[in-house]
N, C-alpha and C positions, 0 to 999 in steps of 0.2 A: 752259363761258364763261372766257374771260382774265378774270387776274386784271389789277381797275382798281389804279391813283394815287390816291389823295388829295389834290390838288392844294387849296393856298392862293397867293392874290394876294392880298398888304396890301400899302397905301402907307397914308401919312399921315393921312391924313385917314378913312379909310374901307375895309374889304376890298371889294377889286374884285371878284375872284373863289373861290369855293368852289365842286368837286365831285369828284365823279370821274368821271376820265380815263385812257385808253390808254397818251397821252406823254406831257409834256412837254420842248422845245427853248429851253434861255435862255443868254443871252450872257455866258458866263463871263471874269473875270477873263482866261485864261490861255487863252479856247479858246471854241468855243458846247460845250456839255454839250446832252444827250437825256437824260431820267431815264425810265424804267420801272418799272410797281410787281417788287419785291423789288431795288431800288437798291441797291449798296453805301453806309453811309452816309457821307456827309462834311459836309463845310463851304465852299462861298468864297464871293467878292466876285464883283459883278454889274458888269456898264460898262454904259455907255445904249446900246441896242439893243429890238430885237423877241424876247417871248416870245409861243411859239405854245402854243395847246392843242392836241390832238391829241385827238377820241374818237368812236371810228369812222371814217368816209367826210367826217366834218364837220371843220371845226379854226377857232378864234377868234386873234386876231394881239392883241398889248397892248405898246404902245412904254411900252418903263421908264426910267427914267434909274437906273444905280445904284443900289446894294442888295447884301443877302445873298441867296443862296441856303441851305437847311439842310434835308438828306433824311435820313431816319430810321426805325424801323419805322412809322410812322404816317404815311410820307408825303414828301411836296415842299411846305414854306413859304421862301414868298419874300415878302421884307419887302423895297421898294423904293420910295427916298428920293420917288420920283414916278411912276405908273402911270396909264394912262387904254387902251383900247380901238381901235387901230386900225382 
């Protein structure tokens, strides 16, 4: 079984998503990023755009309006100014 990435998407009013996934694509301020389990730690600003969560053959899409992404040993956390499922 492949390693899973722990991902949390948090907006000011609530946690929008939390779970173990295969990959997350996000709109980085300097270009789109794709995060897998075991990714090197980094932090980046996010621009308005779409976050796509991939898990097996399914995917979920969320529209975000800015924020930050933090990748560390525990996984990926996106703190978005606004986030809704598309």
